[in-house]
N, C-alpha and C positions, 0 to 999 in steps of 0.2 A: 209091372211097377218095380223100380229099383229099390232095394232095401236101404233104409237110412244108414245101416252099418257100413255100406260100401262107400259112403260119402263123408265119413268122419274118421277120426283117429281114436281108437279105443285103447285105454290103458287100464289094466285090471290088477286088483289086489295090491294097491299102493298103501304103504304104511303112512298114515297122516299124523300119527301121534302114539303116545304110550300112556298107560295108566298103571304105574307099577310094572309088573311083569306082563301086563295085558297089551297086546299089539292091536291098535285100532286101524282098521282097513277100509279102503274105499275103491270104487271103480270110477274112472274118468272117461268122458266122451267129449272130444274137442272137434269143432267144425274144421273143415279144410280151409286153409288160407292163413294169412299173417295175423289177423285179429287187429286190435284186442277185442275179444268177444264179451258180451254180458254172460254171466254165469249164474247157475242155480245149484245150490246144495240140497240134495233130496234126503229125507229121513223117513224110513219105513215105520209102520205101526206094528201092532202085535201085543198090545196090553202091557208093554214094558217087560214082558217075559219071553217073547218069541218074535219071529219076523225075519225077513231076509231082504238084503239090499238089492237083490237081483229080481226075483220073481214078485216080491211084495209090491213094488212100485213100478213094475215094468210098463204099465199103460202110460206113464208120464214120459218115457224115454223118447219115443219117436216124435211126438208133438214138440218137445223142447228142441230136439235136433233140427227138425224141419223149420222151427222158428228162428234158427240161427244162434241158439244158446249153447254154450258149453255147460255140461252138467256133471255133478259129482254125487254119486249115490253111496252113502256111508253106512257102515255097521257101527254099532255103539255097544257099550256094556249093558247087558240086560240085568234084571234084578239079581239073579243068582250069581252073575259075574262079580257084582259089587259086594254083596253081603256074604257070599260063600255059605249061606245057610238059608233056612226058611225066613219069611218076612215077619213071622209072628213076634210081636214085641219090639219091632224095629220101626222107628218113625219113617213114614213114606218119603219125607223130604230127603232122607239120607241117600236112598238109592236113586231117586229121580234127580237129585242134585248132581250125582256122578254122571248120569246120562246127559244132562244139560251141559256139563263141563266137556264131555266128549264132542258135542256139537260145536262148542266154542273152539275146541282144538282144531276141528275141521275148518272152521272159518279162518283161523289164524294160519293154518297150513296153506290153504288156497291163496290167501293174500300174500304170504311170504314168497310163494312160488308162482305168482301171477305171470311173470314173464315166460317161465317155462311152459305154463299151461295156455299161454296166449290169451289171457283174459284181462279184463279191466278190473282192478281191485276195488274200484269205487262203484262198480255195477254188479254187486253180488246180491242175490236174493236167496231166501230159504223157502223150501216147500216140504211140508210134512203131512202125513195122513194118520189120523187117529192118535195113538200115543205119540207118534212122531210129530204130529201137529202141535201137541202140548209142548214137546221139547223145543221145536223151532220157535214157537211163540215165546217161551221163556228166554231162549237165547237172543231173540230179537228185542225183547223188552228189557232184559238185564244183560247187556253185552259185557264182555271183558274189555280191558283197555285196548283201544284200536280195533275192536271187534264188531263195530257197527255194520249193519247191512242196509241195503237200499229198499228192501221190500220183503214181505212175508206172505206166503200162501199157506193157509191152514185148512186142510180138508177134514171135515167132521171132527173138529177138535174138542177134547174135554177142556173147556175153558174155566169152568168153576167146579173143581173136584169135590167141594163140600156139598154142593147141590146134587152132583152126580151120585155121590155115596148115599144120599138120602132117597134117591129114586131108582137106582140101578136094580133091575129085577133079579140079577144074579146074587145079590146080597140078601139073605133071608131076614125077615122081620125079627126073628129070634135073636140074630146077631146084633141088629140095631138096638133092640131092647137091652141086650146084655151089656153093651158099652155105653148106653145112654146115661149121662150123669155121673160116669165114673172117671177116675184119673186117666185111665187108658183111653176112654172115649174123648176126653178133652185133648189129650196129646195127639190122638189120631186126627181130630178136626183141625188142630193147629198146624199139623204137618201138611194136611191137605190144603189149607189156606196158603201156606208158604210156597206151594208149587202150582197154584192156580193162576194162569195168565191174567184173568180178569182183574186181579188185585194189583197189577202192575201197569195198567193202562195209564198213559200220560200224554200230554199234548205234543211233545217232541218225539214220540215213538215213530218207527218206520210205518209206511202205509201197509195195511193188512187187507188181504182178500180172503174172506171166509166162504168156503164151498161146503154145502151140507145137504144131504138127502132129507126131504121133508118127512119121510116115514122111517127114519133111523130108529131101530128098536134098542140100540145099545147106548149111543150118545145122542140124547134128544136134540132135535133141531133147535129147540129153544136155547140150548147152550150157545149157539152161534148168534141167535137173535139178540140175546142179552149182551154178548161180547161186542157185537157191532153197535148196539145202542150206547154202551158205555164209551166206546171209542169216539163216537160222534159227539157225545155229551161233553167230552173234554176238548173238543175241537181238533181232533186228529183225523187222519184219513182212513176210513174203514168202509168196506163194501161187502155185502152178503149176497152170494149167488146161490139161490135155492135150486136143488135138483128135484123136480116134482115127482113124488111117489117113490123115490129111491131109498134104499136101505143103507146098510153100513158096508163100505169097502169099494174101492175103485175097481177091483177085479170082478166083484159082483155087478157093478155098473156096466162093465164090458158085456157081460152075459145078457143083460136086458137092454143093451144099446142106449144106455143113459150116458152119452159121451159128448154132448154139446158143451159141457163145461170146459173141455180142453181148448176149444177155440176161444172162449171167453178168457180163460186163464192166460193163454199166450198173448192175446191182445192187451190184457191188463198189464202183464209183465213188461211188454215192450213199451207201453206208455210210461210206466213208472221208471224204468231204467233209462229210457230216453230223456225223461225229465232230469234224472240224476246226472246224466252226461252233460246236458245243457247247463245245469247249475254249476258243475265243476269247471266248465269252460268260462264262466263269467268272472 
């Protein structure tokens, strides 16, 4: 079987923007042919403190290429890149806001250079996993000027960070009790609300596909259940695709052969971006 990399054009380590002295980089993969092709910007996870644009989201590359999509896998500023220090005492919205802005820069870059990348600037989707799903959700729900996208795929996304902070097993109960009812606790919760996608759902938002393992021990499946419910309540387009018995992480899903989501994701993206193409032609 021929590797997909022999059928595409790979461009690596492209600077898509800057944040002060920090160079923002991405890899691009463009189908052979004149295009214009639909495109997907991919954002890796890693808890906002680690992750890699190559290995972290590699399971998405081949199905997107086989589906005829150009894709762009980006790096973004992690928490320590933005704060330059520990996060203690710093509102979470400050460093997550910077990361969301990096995603917005990637969207702007791809749109401005659409002809060079042979893509259709009106048919750009976002796809992110875990922390990256929170970032693409925020970028899709709160775009910059001319930064609207046609669709968003959020894999096991932290959609309500306030609820997650209350249930996450990695946070000791002693810490919750220490901040409960304090000024610091109130600031923390306010910061978490400000970066929770569920709080920005609106009727004219782009279509969302939520993909989530039903046995996720890190980001509960209910996060996507509640997000999808709210999307539908406001009359927007939202779909939840459960991965039965799956935990957290597409690389883990590969090891247990929980990969049927890929076919569904590609079909969903094709339908959404085809609809966008038809709407633009009217």
